[in-house]
N, C-alpha and C positions, 0 to 999 in steps of 0.2 A: 527100039531106041535104047541107046546107052544111057546110064543114069545121068551123065554129065550133059545130056541134051535136053533134059527136062527143065522147065522154068517154074513149074508149080507142082506141089505134092499134096494130094488129098488123102486123108485117112477117113474112110466112111464105110457105112454098111455094117452088117452084123459080123462080118469077118475082118473088117478093116482095123488093123492095129500096127503100131510101130513097136516091134518086140525084139529088136536086135541092135547091137552096136553098129553104128554106121557113120561114115563120113558123108556130109551133105554134098549132093551133086553141085558141080562148080557153077552151074547156070540157074540154080533154083533161087527164085525170088520170093515165093510164097509157099507156106505150109498151112493147110487148113485141116484141123481136127474137128470133124463133124460131130454133132450131138448124138448121132445114131451109131457111132463107131465104138470099137473097144479101146480107143485112146492110144496113148503112148505108154508102154509098159514100164513098170518100176525095175530098177537094177540095170537099165540100159543107158547108153550114152550116144548122143547125136553131136558130132563134132563138125564145126565149120572150119575148113582148112584156111591157112593163110593165103593160098593162091586162088581163093574163090574169085570168080570173074565179075560178080555183081557187087555194087556198093550198098544196096538196100536188100535186107531180108526181113520179111514179116511172118510171124507165126500167129495165126488166129486160132484160139482154142475155144470151142463151144461145147466141149465135153463137160456135162454138168452132173454126172453121177460118179460114184466110186469106180465103176467099170470103164466109163468113157473119158474120165479126166486125164489130163496130161501128167505123167509121172516120170518120164524119161529125163535124164540129166542132159542139159544143153551146155556145150563148151563153145564159146564165141570164137576163139582163135585170135590170131595176132595180126589180122589185116587192119591197119591203122585207120583207113577211111571207110570202114564198113559200119553201117548203122543197122543194128539188130533190134527190131521192134516186136514185142510180145504183147498181144491183146488177149487178156483172159476174160472172155465174154464180150458182149457188145452192148450197144445202147439199149437193145431190146431183149437180150438173152443173157442169163447168168451162166457162169462156168466155174470149174474147179481146177486148180493147178497145185501140184505138190512136188513137181520135179525140181531138182537143184539146178541152178544156173551159175556158170562161172564166166565172168566178163573177160574181155580180151583187150586188144589195143584200140579197138574202135568204140563207138558209142552203143551203150545198151539202154533200151527204153522198155519199161514194163508198165503196162496199163491194165490194172485190175478194174475193168470198165464198168461193170454193172453193180447196182446197189446190193445185189444178192450174190455176187461173185465171191469166191473164197480162194485165198492164196495161202498156202502153207509151205511153199518151197523156199529152200535156203538160197540166198543170193550173195555171191562173193564178187566184189569188184576187181577189175584188172587195171591195166595201164590207162584205159580210156574212161570216159564219163559214164556214170550210171544215173538214169532218170527214172524214178518210180512214181506213178500216179495211182492212188488207191481211192476207188469210189465204193468198194464193198467192204469185205472183212479180210484183213491181212494179219495172219496169226501164225505163231510157232516158227515160221520160217525166218531164221535170223538173217539180218543184212549186215554184211561186213564190207567196209570200204576197201578200196585198193589204192593204187598210186594215183588214179584219176579222181576227179570230183564226183561226189554223190549228192543227188537231190531227191528228196522224198516229199511229195505233196499229198496230204490225206484229206479227203472229204467224206470218208466213211469211218470205219473202226480199225485202228492200227494197234496190234497187240504184240508185234515181234520185237525182239532185241535188235539194237543197232550198235555196231562197233565201228568207230572211225579208224582209219589207218593213215597213210601218207597224204592222201588227197583231202581237200576240204569237203565237209559234209554239211548240207543245208536241209533242215527238216521244217516243213510248213504244215501246221495242223489247223484245219478248218472245222473239225467236228470232234471226234473222240480219239484220243491216243492213250492207251492204257496197258498196264501190266509189263510190257517188255522194257527192260532196262536200256538206257542210252548211255553208252560208255565211250569216253574220249580216250583213244589209245594210240593216236598217231601224231605225226608232225603237223598235219593240217589243222585248220580251224573247224570247230563244231559250232554251227549256228542254228538256233531253234526259234522259229516264228510261231507263236501260239496266238492265233487271230481271234477276233471278237466272236463270241458265242461258242468258242471251242473249249474243250476240257482236256487237260493233259494230266495223266496220273502216273507216268513212268518216272522211275528214279533216274536222275541225271548225275553222272559222276565222272571225275577225272581218273587217270590211271598213270602209274609211273612211266608208262611208255608214251603217254600223251603230252607232247611239248608245245602244242599250239594253243590258241585261245578257245575259250568257251563263251559264246555270245548267245544270250537269251533275250528275245523281244516278246513280251507277253502283253496281249490285249484281250485275253479271255480269262479262263480260270485254270490255275495250276493247283491241283488238289494237294491235300496234306501228304499224300504218298509221293508226290513229285518233289522229293528232296533234291537239293542242288548242292553238290559237294565237289569242290575243286581238289586237285592233287598238288603236292609240292612241286611237281614238274609242269603243271599247267601254267602256260605263259601269262595268262590274265583271265580273270572271270569278269565278264561284262554283262550286266543285267539292266534292261530297260523295261519298266512296267507301266502299262497304260498308254502305250504309243503303238502306232502301226504305220508300216510303209505302204499299205494297200488301201487304207480307208480311215474313217474317223477314229479318233482316240476314244477309249472306253474308260470313263472314270470309275466304273465298277470292276475293272480288271483286278484280279486278286491272286497273289502268290501266297498260298497257304502252307507250303512245305518249308522246311528249314533251309537256310542258305549258309553255307560254310566255305569261307575262303581259306587259302593256305599260304604258302611261302611267297608267292608273287602277288598277293592281294587281290582286290576286286574294285570295280567301279559300278556302283548301283545307283540308277536314276529312277525315281518313282514319281508317277503322275496319278496313281490310283490307290490301291490297297496292297500293303504287304503285311499279312497277318502271321506269317511264319517267322520264327526267331532267326536273327542274323548273327553270325559269328564272323568277326573280321579275321584277316590273315596275320601272318607273322612278318611280312615284309616292311621295310622302312623306306622313307623318302618316296620316290616315284613308284616303288613297289608296295606302298602302303594301301590301305583300303579307304575308299571315299564313298560315302553315301550322301546323295543329294535328293532331298524330298521336296520336289517342286510344288506338288499339289496332292490331294488325297491324304492318306494317313499310313503310318507305320505303327502296328499295334502289337507285334510279337516280341518286342524287346530286342536290344542290340548289345552284344558282348564283344569287347575288344579282344584282339589276339595279343601275341607278344611283340607285335610290330607297331605301326602307326595307324591310327583310325581317325578319319576326319568326317564329320557330319555337317552338312550344309542344309539347314531346314528353312523352308518357306511356308510350310503347311502345318500338319499336326503329327506329333509323335505321341500317341495316346496310350491309354490303358495304364492307370496308375498302379496296377498290380505287377507290371513289368518294369524292367530297369534298362537304363543305359549304364553299363558297368565295365570297369577295368578288371584285368586278371593279373595274377602274379607274373611279372616280367613285361607288362605293357610298357612300350617306350613312350609314345605320344598319344594323348587323346585331345583332339581339337573339335569343339562344337561351336558352330556359328549359327545362331538362331536369328534369321534375318527378318522374318515377317510372321511366323507362325506361333504355335503354342506347343511347348514340350510339356506334356502332362505326366510322362513317365518319370520315375525317380532317376536322378543322376547320381550314381554311386561310384565316386572315385576315391573312396576312403577305405573300404574293406580290403582292397588290394591297391597299393600305392604305385602309381606310374612314375616314370622318370620325369615326364612333363605333362601337365594338364593345362589347357587353355580353353575357357568357355566364354563366348561373347554373345550377349543378348542385345540385339540392336533395338533402336528406337521403334516403337510400334509393335514389337514382338513381346511374347509372354512366356515365362517359365512358371508353370503352375504345379510342377512336381517338386518334391523335396530335392535339395542339392547337398551332397555330402562330399567334402573335399578333405584331402589329407596329403601332406608331403613330408619330406625328410631331408636330411643332409645330402647335398649334391643333387637334390631334386627340387621341383617347383610346381606350384599349382596357382593358376590365376583365373579369377572370375571377373569379367568386365560387363557391367549391366548398364545399358542405355534405355532399356524398356521397362517392363514390369515383371517383378518376381513376387508371386503371391503365396509361396510356401516357404518353409523355414530353410535356413542355410546353416550347415554345421561345418566348421573349418577346424581341422585338427593338425597336430604335428607342428611343423615349422615351415618357413618359406612359403606360406600361403598369402597371396595378395588378392584383395577384393577391391575393385574400382567401381563405384556406383555413381552414375549421373541420372539414373531413372528413379524408380520407386521399388522398395522392398517392404511389403505391407503386412506380412504375417505377424501375428502377435509375438512370436518368438524371435522375429527378425534374424539377426546374424549372431550365431553363437560360436565363439572361438574356444575350442578345447585343446589349446596348444600344449606342446611338450614343456617339461620343466626347464625354465631359464631360456627358452627359445622364443624367437620373435616372429610374429605375423603382422600383416599390414592391412589397414582399411583406409581407402581414400574415397571420401564422399563429397559429391556436390549435388546429390539428388535428395531423396527423402527415404529415411529408414525408420521403421517403427521402434526398433530396439537393437542395441549392440551390447553383447554380453561376453565376458570372459569367465571361464569356469574351472580351469585347471590350476592348481596351486603353483605359484612361482612362474607362471607363464606371463608373457609380455606382449602387449598389442600396441603398435604404433598407429595412431588415429589422426587422419587429416580430414578436416571438414571445411570446404571452401565454397565460394560462389553462392548459389542459392541453396546450399546444402542444409538439411534439417535432420537431426537425430532426435526422436521423441524421448528415448530413455537410454542412458548410458549406465550399464550395470556391471560394476567391477566386482567379480566374485572374490570370496575370501582368499587373501594372500596372492592376489593377482595384481598386475600393474597395467594401466592404460596411459601411455604417454601421448598427449595431444599436441600436435604441431601448433606453432604460433599462428595467429590469424584464423582462429576457429570461427567459422561463419555462424552468426546468430540472427535469427528472424524474430523480431518483436513487433511485427505488424499486426493490426487487429484482424486482418483477413487470413491469417495463417490457419491451416487445418492440420490434423494429424495424418500420418501416413495411411491410416485406414479410412480417412475421409471424415472422421469425427471432429467436433469443434475443439478449438484450442484457445485457452484463456490465459494470457500472460500472468495475471495477478495470482492465479491459483496454481497453475502448472509449472511456472518458472520458465525462463528462456531456455535454460539447460536443466534437465532432470537427471540427477545422479543418484543411483541406488547401489546397494551392495556394500560390503565391508572392505573391498580392495582399495587401491590407491589410484586416483585420477590426477595426473600432473598436466596442467595446462601450460604449454610452452610460452615463454615471454621473451620479448626483445628488450630494448632499453626502456625503462619504466619512467613514469612521472614526467617532469618537465623535459628531461632528455629525450624521452620518447616523442613527446609532442613537437619538440624542436626539430626532430628528424623527419617530420612529415608523416606521422602514422607508420613508422617503419618497425615492423615486428611486434605488434601488440599481441596479447593472448587472445583477444576477441576482436573480430571485425563485424560490425553491425551491417548486415547485408540488406535488411528491409526493416522499416520502422514507420512510426506515425510522428510527423513533425509537430512539435509543440506539446506533445503529451508528456506527462511526468511519469517516470519509471522509478520504482523503489528498488535500489540495487541490493537491498537485503533479501529480496525475493528473486534476484537474478539467477541464482543457482538453487533449485529446489531439491528436496530429498536429503540425502546424507552429505551436506556441504562439508562436513569435517573430513570427508575422505579426499577432498581436493586441496590444492595449494592456493586456493582463492577463498579464504575464510571470511574476509571482511569486505565491507562495501568500498573502503578506500583502496584495497588491493585491486578490486574489480575496476574502480574508476580510473586507476592509473594505467590500466591495460585495455582500454577500449579504443578502437579505431574504426574507420569507415571505408567503404569501397572507393569513394573518391573524395577529393579535398573540399568539395563544396558543403559537406556536412560538418557540423561542429556540435560539441556537447558541453553543457554547463552542469556543475554539480554543487548542491548546497551542503551545509554542514550536517544535514540529516540523511545524507546519502541518496538524495533524489536527483535523478538525471533528466535533463530536458534537452531535446535535440532540436537544433536550429539549422537554417541554411545560411552559409557564408558565401553570398553571391560574388564577393570579391575574389573568391578562390575557385570560381567555376572555370570550365574549359574556355568559355568565351573571354574571360578576363585574360587567361594565359594566351589565348589565340591573338587577342588584341595586343598584348605586350610583345609577343613575338613578331606580329606583323608590323607594329610601330618600330620595333628594333630593326627588322629587315629593311623597312623603308628609310629609317634614319641612316642606316649603314649605306644603303644604296645612294641616297641623296648626298650624304657626306663624302662618300667615295667619289661620286661624280664631281662634286665641288672641288675636292682635293685634286682630282686628276686635271680638271680644267685650270685650277689655280697653278698647278704644276706646269701646264702649257704656257699660261701667261708669264710665269716667272722664268721659264726656260727661254721664252722669247726675249724677256728683259735682260737676262744674263748672257744671251748669245748662244745658249746651248742648242736651241733649235733655230735654224735659219741664220740670217745675218741682217736683220732689219736694223735701221739706224736707231740707236738708243745709248744712253750713257753706260759705259762699261767699267768694270773694276780696273783701276789703274789708268783710266782715261776719263776722269770724272767731268772734264770740261766739255766733252763732246756734246753737241746739241742734236736732239732728234727732230726738232722743228724750229723754224726761224733762226737757223744756224748762221753765225757770222764767219765760222771757219769753213774753208772750202771742203766740199765733199771729195771722196776718192774719184768719183766720176768726172768732176770738174778738173781735178789735178791731172787725170789721164788725158783729158781733152786738150788741156794746155800743153802737156808733154808731147802729144802727137803733132800739134800745130808748130811747136818750136823746134822739132827734130829735123835736122838737115840730112843726116845719113839715111838713104832710102831703105836699106835693110833694117836699120834700127827703127825707122819710122813704121815699117810694115809690122814689126814685132809689137810695138806699142799700140798700133791700131787694132791688132788682134786682141790685146788686153782690154782696150777700150770697148770693143764690141762684146767681149765676154762680160765686162762689168755692166754694160747696158742690159744684157740679157738677164743677169742676176738681179739687177735693180727692178726689172719688170715682174719678178716673182714676189707677189705681195700676199699670197695665201699661205696659211699654216694649217696642215692637216695632222691629225693624230689618231692612233688606234691603240687601245689599251685593254688586253685581256687580263683577267684577275681571278684570284681564288681567295676565299675568306673562310675563316672558322669563327664561331662564336660560342660563348658559354652563357647560359641563361639561368639565373638563380632568383626568379621572381618570388616575392614574399608569399609564403604559404604554399609553395609548390616545391616538389623535388627538383633538385638541380638537373639540368639537361644541357644539350649542346646542339649546335647546328652548323651547317656549312652552305656555301654558295659559290657559284662560279658564273662568270659572265663576261661582258664585253661593253666598253664605252668607246665610242668613236665620234669624230666630228671634224669641223673645219672652221677657221676664223679668217676674216679678211682684215688686212692691215691697211687703214686709210692713211692719206697723206698727212693728216694732223696727228698721227700716232695712235688713233683709236683702233682697238681690235673688237670685231663683232662677228659672232658666228652661231652655229647651232650644233647640237649633239643628240645622239640616241644611245640607248643602252638596252641590253637584254640580259636576263639573269634566270638561272635555275637555282632553287634554294630548298632546303629542308631543315627542320628543327625537331628536336625530340627524337624518340625512338619507340618502336613497338614494345608494349609492356609498361611504358611510362604513362603519365597522366594524359599526354597528348603527343601526336606526331603531326606535323604540318609539312606538306609538300606543295610546291608551286612554281610557276614561271611568271615572270613579269616583263613588261615593256615600259621603257621610259623615253621621253623626248623632252628637249628643252632648248633654251637659247641662253647666250652668255655674251657679256661685253666687258671690256676694260677701257676706261677713258682717262688718260693722263690729263692733269689740270695745269701743267706748267713745269718749270724747272728752276731750282735755286742752287747756285754753286757756292761752296765755301772752300776753304783752303785744302782740306783733305776729304771733303764730303760733297756729294751732290744729292739734292732732295727732289724727288719727282712724286708729288702727291697724285693720287688717282682714286677713282671710284670704280668698283666692280659690281655688276648686277648679274643675277642668274635666276632663271625660273625653270621649274621642272614639273612635269605631270607624269604619273605612273599608274598603270593598271596591272593587277596581278590576279591570275586564276589559281586559287589555292584549294587544296584538299586537306581537311582536318580529320584525323583519326583519333578516336577516343577509346581507350582500353582501361576501364576501371579495374581495380584489384578483383581478382577471382571472377572476372566476367569476360565476355567476348569483345571483339573490336567492331565498332560502328564508324561510319564515315559520312561526312557532310562536305559539300563543295560550295564555293561562293567566290564572287569577284570582290577584291579589295582595291579601292581606288585611293589615290593620294595626290597631293600638290605641295610644292614648296617654292618659296621666293625669298631671295636674300639680297641684301645691299651692304657692301662693306666699303669703308674708307681706309686707305693705307698710304704708306710711303715706300717707294723704291729708293734705297740708299746705296748706290754704288760707292765703295771706298777703295782705298789702296790695299786693304787687307781682306776684302770680301764684299759680298752683296747681301744687304740686310733689308728685310721687308716686314715691318709690323703692320697689323691690320685689326680693325674692330668693326662690328656691324650687327645686323639683326637678320634672323631667318624666321619666317612664318611657315608653319607646316600644318597640313590637315590630312588625317587618315580616316577613311570611312570603312567600317567593318560590316559585313552582311549578317543577316539572321542565319543561324545554324540550328538544325534539328537533329537530335540523336535519339532514336527510338528503338524499340524491340530488343532491349537488353534482356538477358536472362534474369537479372534482378531488376524488378520494376522501378525501384528507387533510383536507379541510374538513368532512367529516361529523362531527357531534359531538352528544352528549347532555349537557345541563347538569342536574345534580342540583339538587333544591330546596334552599333554604337559608333561615336565619332570622337576623335581626339584632335585638338587644335593647339598644340604647344607653340609658343613663341620663344625663340632662343636668342640669347646674347652670344655672339661669336667673337672670340679674340684669339689671335695667334701671331707668332713671329717666326720668320724663316731666315736661315742663313745658308748661303751658297758660296763656295770657294772655287774659282776657276784655276785649273792646273793644266797648263799648256805643255804638251809633250811634242815629240818630233813630228808625228803624223796625225795625232788626235788630241783632243782636249777633254779632260775629265772634270766633272762637276759634282763633287760630293755635297749633299744637302741634308740639313736637319731642320725639323719644324716642330714646335710645341704650341698647344693652345687649349682652350676650354670651350665647352658648349653648355650654357646655363639656361635652364627653362625659367624665363621671367613670369610666364603665365601659361595656363592651359595644360599643365603637366599631369592633370588628373582627368579621368573619364568615368562615366557611370556604367556599371555592369548590371544587367538585369537578366534574370533567369527564371524560367517556368519549370517547376518540379512539383509533382503530385498535385497538379491543378492549382498551384499557388505561385504568384509572381513575386519575386524577391529582388531587392535592389541593394547595391553597395557601390563604393567608390574605390577605384584603383589608381595607383600612381605610377608614372613612368619615371625613369631617372631624370632628376632635375639638374644634376651636375655631372658632366662627362669630360674627362681629360682626353686630349688628342695628342698623339705623338707620331712623327713620321721621320724616316731616314731613308736616304736613297743615294744612288750613284748613277750619274748620267755620263754618256760619252758622245761627243760630237764627231761624226764620221764625214769628213769633207766639209763643204760649205753649207749643204742643204739638208742633211739627214742626221738624226740623233736617236739614241736609244737609252732608256732609263729603266733601272730596276729599283723598286722601292718597297718598303714595308710601312704600313700604316696601322696604328692601333687606336681603339676607342675604349676607355676604361670608365664604366659606370658602376654603381652599387649593384644593379641587377643584371646588366648586360655588359659583356666584354667581347670585343671583336678584334680579330687580327686579319689583316689583308696583305697579300702579296700581289703586286701588279707589275706588268712589263709594258712601258709606253714607248711606242715608236712615233717619232714626229718628223715631218719634212716640210720644206718650203717649196712652193710651186707657184 
């Protein structure tokens, strides 16, 4: 038979050997090298040609001695759909292979099958895929990738070098991978999976020819020899530790070798242990290095490169003998400690980075020392919301420390700033000590909210400038930052040491300060004991002469509180006593604002309805029978003069000309239709603004918009009777002020105007009348309280109200205008709900406002003047009105507030005298429709309101 006719080739027996160069027969599918053969000789080549007729070729090698092993080179060839499978040994028998293999266009599969099988042959990939499975020992034979993908799975011992090329290379280690270097040299990606219970000892490195990614997923042990080093050409170094795509994560997984990123940075995610040192790369922005420590620990230290380094920590970065440190040229160092403990020292001072940002979140801890330094055109910021238990050293300039948590080390925060340069500390947490130590350095210190600083130490020739409103805790339950007891009488509210200068910032002092509503004092009392006597001579302990607050009087003139309900009294001996001024509580302000809102809404509704009544009387709306300007003898009831309807009826009856009779009949029918329209409807959208300057509170403002609409029936005797509704959305105050209220209200009411007769004079007609109106209102309000230096809390409640008014007046149409004076009474009731504001950062701000009721009775008096101007197609009605609202009784209400388990009472007053002014212009469009634009203002001592409304009225 010709060689191309064979399908199987067997090398066997004592004389059996492949010892010549050969092209494999085109139909051969299987080659078997038997254990008793002389094997395939070294120095020879077996080539599979591109025109091979079969798609599958399997070489089974069972030669297990140096004589019988396979040593011949195998060249796969370029048949794209050919799969070449090489089995070195079997499940039951070991074998040896040292022959070189060159991959081709098809798939190359190598199976070092037996646990005792040995592979030493060189493998070079081609255009096709290469798949290597090792269960024995794979050594010395280097694996070089080709254009196709390479995958190696090891369950034995792998000792060979691996070089990547153009194709992707995936290495999966399930047992031992050692000695052979793994080098990334191609455009493809290198991926290494080191699974649980596996050990990897090989050096892993990038190369200038390697432009793909290096991806390492470790769930086992990577020994100290397994260093990981990217190259400047490496697209990205990605490392995941303590995770697995094939099984459970291993919290004991450990990367012991060093990790070094380069130009394009790295992404390192840890769920286990990284005990090797990490060096970040030189890339910036999205090419920077990010280390995320989700769980486990990083113990080998972290060094920044000359690019950007970001550390996200949720677990532990430990070993206080190691550092997180910057190097010369580091651009950005960002550390976000979310939930863990950073025990390693943070050294961003030995080498100054362009930008340093360290954030320690609530619940997280930094127990390693923190060293910061910055310079001109650079910055360093530390923001602490959690706990820092080691010392902080801040040098140079442009260093900012923001603390809302605790810094408890005995040395606290030490600023070793540069000569004449400024650093900044903002505190609303607890700091054991703040110190300045470099001559001529300057620290800007802000202490707000519930902030406490146990000791302020201004070193010789240094300056600490303290912002106004420095928070002071003088409550009996205060403790030191280290948890020790604090006693006001011996330690001082503020403890100043050192020979430097401490300047407490002040706003307006003395009476001017108090009149401004605690605006800008040097000290804000954030927590205190009500009723206790405090000796202001002990307010600042230590070296008081280093401060600008040397006397008790200076201190007394510069004390304020977080909210207006607290007040202080001072005696001649410098003793301060703190009390609650319940009339300045948010409840009092809320009641004042709600009463003001309801007054405005009631007054606005009354004014709108008065305007409707007056517009009917003047003829601006509709054409109901009523004495008019220039026609003062016209009677609206019991008239002796013939009406227009009677005149038209007589004219129709007397007309002889049929055409003229038809025209007059049409006029008569139109007049009858008009005369049957006895309803007046109105709709009035409006917008208003108000300014509120209640006694004891900072001035604020508010706004409202809404709608009032309704209808009134005109009876035959001249009486108007109707109903109306209104809706409104309103707000007062603003975020950051003492209070902000938001709400929506609904109002409903009835109204009537009853003429009592008519008296005619030569140039005057008098129509006395009585007007009655009743309104009920319900508002769903939200009240937001934001004390100074504290957070915002919200309470909601329903405010209800009622008003009823009765006025007597005279409509006086004259030949020069329409005049209406009125006088009467209005009874009002406003019921405020209970409001509770708790869980403030400063406990002294927690408060419960008891419900209260205000029932003012007002005397109302006003006069209105309207002038009718008749034009060719429309009539204009300019109007002006002035009046007063005077509280005859009930203009005070009781404020009661519960703070610090004590109930306090006080009396508040609402405006007793309010001036009212209104001006507007109406236009009558045809017989039955009118539109009016008007301004209305209310002017009281505490509340001033301005309204703009547009009223549309029509007769139907």
